[in-house]
N, C-alpha and C positions, 0 to 999 in steps of 0.2 A: 304762899303756894298753897293751891286749893288741896283740901283732903276729900278722898272719895272713899265710900264703902268698899269699891273693889278695884283692883287695876283694869280687869276686862270682865265686862258682863256681855253674855252671848244670848240672843232671843232665838231660841229653838234648839231642840235637842235631837234632831235628825242626824244623818251622817255627817253632814257639815258641822252641824253646831257641837255635838257632842266630841267629836274629833278635835275641833278648835279648842274646846274647854280643857280636855285632857292634855293636849299638847302645850298650851299656854301655862297649865299648872306645872308641867314637866319642866318649863322654862323659869320656874320661880315666881310667877304672877299669882296674885290674889284673884281667883276666878268665881263667877256665878254664872249659872245657865238657867234660863227662864223656860219652863215647859209646861204647857197646859194639860197634856195626856196624863193618864194615870200611870203611864209607863214610858220610860225612855225609848230613843230610837226613831222617833218620827214615823212618817208614813212607810218608809222603807221596811223597817223591822216589823212594824205593828200591823199594816194593811196593805203592804206593798211587795217588796223584792223577797221578804223572807216567807211570808205564807204562801205566795204565789208559787215559789220554787217549791215547797213542801208538797202542795197539792199537784204540780208538775211531775214530780217525782212519783208519788203514790199512783197518780193516773197512768203514767208510763209503766209502772210495774203491772198493772192490771192489763194495760193494753198489750204488751208483750205476752202475757199468758193466754190471753182470749183472740188477740188479733192476728196470730199466724206465726209470729216469730218463734214461739216455743215449739209450734208444730213443725217448722222447718227443720229443727234439730231433732225430731222425733220425740219431743217432750209432750205428754200428754197431761192437759190441766183442765179442771173443770172449775175454774175460779168464780168466786163471788166477792162482793166487797160490802162492808159496812160503813155508810157514809158518815155516821154520827162517830164512829171510832175514827175514821180517817179525819174529820174535822178536829176531833180532840187531839190527836197527835200533831196536826199541823199548829194547834194553838200551844201545845207544849213546847215546840220548837221556838215558837215566838216567845214564850215565856222564859225559857232558856237565855235566849240572846239579850232580850229586854233587861232580864234580871242582872246579866253579865255586865251591862253598861252601867247600872246603877252601882255594882260592886267596884267598878273602875273609878267612878266618880267619888266614892268613899275612900277609896285606896289613895286617889289624887288629891284628896282635900278640895274637891269642887263642890261649891254650894248649889243644891237644887232648889231655885224658887219657883214654887209650884203655883201655876196661874197664866193669864194672859197679860203680855206686856203692851204698854202704851206709853209713847214718849211725852214727857212733861217738857223738857228742853234737850239740848245736844249731849248732856251728861246724865240725864235723870229719867229713869222710866218709872213707872207705876205699875205694880203687880198686886191686883186685888186692892186691899186699902192701904198698901204699904209703899213708900217710894224708896228707891235704890239709885245711889249714883255710882258711877264708874269714870275713869279716865277714858277708856276707850270702850266702845260698844260695837258688837258684831250682829248684824242682821242675817240670821240663817232660818228664816221661818218657811222655806220650802214651798210648796205647790200643792194645789188642790184641783179636782177634776172640773173640766171645762164644760159648762152646761150646754145642752142643745135646744135652742129654742122650740116649743111645740112637743118636746119631750120630756116630761117631768119625771124625774128620778124619786123614788120612794122605797129605799131600802129596807124598811120595816115590812112593807107588803111585799117585797121581794117579785115584784113582776116586772117593773123597770127598774133597773139597778146601775150604779156605777162600778168601779173595779173592787171597791170595798164590800158592797152587796154581793157581787159575783164570788167572792171569796166565802161567803157564809150562807150559801143556799142550803135548805133543809131537804131538798130532794132534787133528784137529776131532771134538769128540764125537758120536756117532750121535744120542744123546738125552740132552740135559743137563737135569737137574732142578735148578731154582734154589730153595732155601728161603729164603723171605724176599722181600718185594715192596718193599723200599726201595731207596735209592739205588745202594748196591753190587751189589745182585742184578740190577738192571734194567740197568746199564751193561754189567757183564760178560755178562749173559745177551745183550745186545744185540751184543756183539763176536761171540760164538760162533754166534748166529742168522744173521748177515750172512755168516759164512764157512760155513755149510751144516747147522749142527746144528739138530736139532729141539729146542726149549726150552719146557719147561714150569715156570711160576712157581707155588710153593705159598705162600700168605701166610695168616697166622692171622686177620687182620682181614677185613672184608668189601670193603675197597677197598686198592689200593696206596698207597704213598708216604704213610705216617703223618704227620701233623704239617703236609702242605701244605694248601691251600685245597681246599675239597670240589668244587668245579668243575672245579679243575685236575685233581684226582685223577681224576674221572669221565672227562674228555677223555683224559688219559694212557691209562687202561684201554682206552677205545676204540681209540686209535691203536695201541697195541701189539698188541691183538687183531687189527686189520687187518693189521700186519705180519707176523702168522703166530705170535705167542707164544701158547701156551695158558695159560689161568689157572685156577687153583684156588683161588679166594678163600674166606675162612671154614673154611679147612682146616689141620690141623697134622700133622707128622710124628712118629710116635711110636717109630720104630725103623728101623735099616738094617743090612742084611747084605750081604757082598760075597763073589762066588764068581766067580773068574777075571775077565772083562771086564764083569761084569753087576754091578749093585746093585739090591737089592730093598728098597723103601721099604714101609712100613707108613703108611697114612695115615688119618685120620678127621676129621671134621668138628670144628671147634673146640669146639662145644658138647659133644662127646663121641658116639659112636656112629658106625655107618654106616662101619665099617673097611673098607678095601680095599688092594690092594697095587699098586705101580707099578715097573716094570722101567725102569732107565736104565743108560747106559753111563757116565755122570759124574754126579756130585751137588756142587752148590756150597752150602755152608752159609753164608748172609748174613743172620743174624738181628739183627746189631748188634755194638756194640764196647764194651769195658770198660776203665776206668783201669788204667794199669800202676802198682802199687804193690808189688806182691809183690817181696821181697827188699831193699826199701829200709831195712827196720829202724827205720821212722817212729817207733817207741815210743821208741827210744834219743834221739831229737831232742825228744820231748814231744809228738808229733803222733799223730792217730788219723784214720780215714776216716768217712764218712757211711754210711748204710745203702745208698747207690749206689756205694760204692767210691772217693769222690772226696774231696778235701781241700778243707774249707770255707775261704772266703777273705773277706777284706773289700772294700771297693770298690776299695781300692789293690792287691789281690793278695796282701796280706800274711795269713799264716796266724795261728793262734793263738798261735805262737811269733814274737816280734817280728821276728827277722832271717831268718826263712825265709818264703819266697813260693811260690805255685803258679800256673801258667797253662796254658792249652791243653785238652787233653782230660781231664787229671788234675783238673782245677777244675770246678765247675759250669757248664752252658752248653751249647750245641750244640758236637759234635766236628766243627769244620770247621778247615782249615788256616789260613784267612785270619782267622778269629777268633783263632787261637794266635799267628799273625804281629803283629797289632795288639796283643795282650795282651804280647808280647814286647818291642815297642817301649816300651809304656806303663809295664811293670815296672821296665826299666832306667832310665827317666826317673824313676819315684818313688824308686829306690835312689840315683840321683845327686842326689837333693834337689829335682827339678823335679816338675812335675804331668803324669802321663801320662793320656791320654784315650783310652777307648774307650766308644762308644755302643752298648750291647749290644741295643738296641730296633732298631738298623739294621744287621744283618748279613745279607747275601744268601745264599741257599742255592741251589745249581744242580745239576741233573741232566743230565750230558752225553750224553745219547742223542741220537737223531735222530727228531723234532726235540727240542731243548733245553728243559728245564722249569726255570722260575727264580721266586723270590720273595723278598720283603723286608718285614719288619714283620708286622702281624697278618693272620690270615685272616679271612674274614667271620665264621666260626663262634667265633672268639677274641673277636672284637668284640663279638657278641651276648652271649657269656659274661660279658664285662666291663660289660655294660650299656650300651655305646656305640651310640647310633644313628648308622647310616651311610647315605651315599650311594654307589651303585656305579655304574661305568660299564664297559662291555665294548666291545671292537672286534674283530671276526673278522678273521683274516688273509686270508680269502677276499676281503675288501673292500680289502685294502692293495694298492697298486699295483705295488710291487716284488715282493712275494710272488706276485701272479697273473701278473706278466711271467716270473718264474722258474719258474711252475707248481709251487709248493711253498706250498701254502696251508693246511697243517695248522694248527690251534691259534687262540688269541686272546690278548688283553691285556687286564687287568682292574684297574682301580684302585679302591681303597676309601677313601673320604674322610669324615671326621667331618662329620655332619649339620649341626652347629651352626657349626663354624668353617671348614669346607672344607678343613682341613688333610688331607694325604694321610697315612694311616696304614698302608696296605698296598698293595703292587703285585705281582701274579701274573701269569705268562705262560707260554704254551708256543707256542713257534716255533722256526725254525732257528737264530735268532741271540739266543736268550733270555738265554744266558750272558753276553753282552756287553752287550744292552740293560739288564739289570737294574742295570748300575753307574749309569745315569743316574737311574734310580728311587731307590737308595740315596742318591746325592747329593742330589737334590731333597728327601728326607725329612731328610737331616741338616741342610739349611738351612731346614726348617719350610715347605717350599713347600705352597701349596694346590692343588687341581686346576685352579683358574683360571690360576695361575701356569705350570703346565706347558701348559695349553690354549693359552696366549698367547705361548708360546715357539716361535720359528720354527724348524721342523725342514726339513732338506734332502729335497728330492723328486727322485727317487723312492728312498725308504729304508723299510726294515722298522721303524725308529724312529719314523715317522709314526703307525704304529699305537697307539703309546704316547700321543701326542699327542691323537689321535682318542679313545681311551679316557678321557683326561682331560676332554675336551670332552663325552664322554657322561654324565659324572656330573652335569652340569646340563642334559642331555637336549638338546644340540646338536651332535652330531657330523655331519660334512659327507656322508660317503660311505656311510653306512648309513640 
């Protein structure tokens, strides 16, 4: 019987990889995790989810003080901000969390192999000058920014940046053009708009937030415009040139023609992400990628090579940290001989703008495409007592239920606490709840969550407060 250095070797220490490593160690396996960054946590903790949420929080506090909400309540404030200190606090938050992962590795006896991994064969990877063998190998290398032809990113010069660069600007842009009206572009655009930048969003499609429910997309567009973001929907950027502190973009309609130029102080390229497989030498392990650059897997996350598994952004499915985390737990359990469970039909998605936007399950459009007859209930935050008391009434909650069974198949919402509220919807759907189940569940009053209850009541036409 072959002897290996490790039972499990995981390539990548992002949300999927580090969780898989810890769970596998908890199950009694000898585990190593390969990571080339100086800190653990991958894109999410280092240059993604965590630093962006820190800046969203800081900029929202400033915006409340200066943008009118304080004044609504008779609170007078003459707020200023120190961008250098704001960035330092963001970095401190990142350090706290990445350091915490390192502590958990030590606690669970996970070996951190520092460097880039490349396959030698199906059981062997090379990290630097050393080779390591493992009975099972998990690929959890995550994703990186999708480049835009004709628009060259240079985070050092800070004129044309990707999401990493946009988290580390040393001055507030005079005019920030965001290329891409998805989650990343809208979140980072919101940060800099609140801090004083003029923000223009250029989106190839005719609506923001591809993949989200149509009514949510329209509502979000209306709110962002009200907040002062300029929108160029149905347009594409075909080129960019930098001269000094100015960037000149060439823009035309998505269908072609009507070319124009736009000048900006800074440009953020946020058109999506692509799986990280370059440099892994997958062919030496007998693997290949599909036409989207992903590694195909079975229901148990096993690739076509029996002892190699893939999770997170490098595998099919939404590129979300919490999806990767759940897959990390599940793959470790499969490798240990147990049964891992991830319900890919119930994975919530959140945009951490103000208000927040969240959804889980099918959109109304997707249900129609699948031939599912639905009943829909909506409840406006304007009619929610807590939102009205807080003077913060933008948005609504929408519940989509199967017309025949009443089982909830999708929930979409836009409001201040949507990112937290969507967890109740996901849990309800995980247990197969009907709209009636939710409608007859007592919710504390006054809370924003009552809007979810009332939207469920509206599915059968019996909301109380509208």
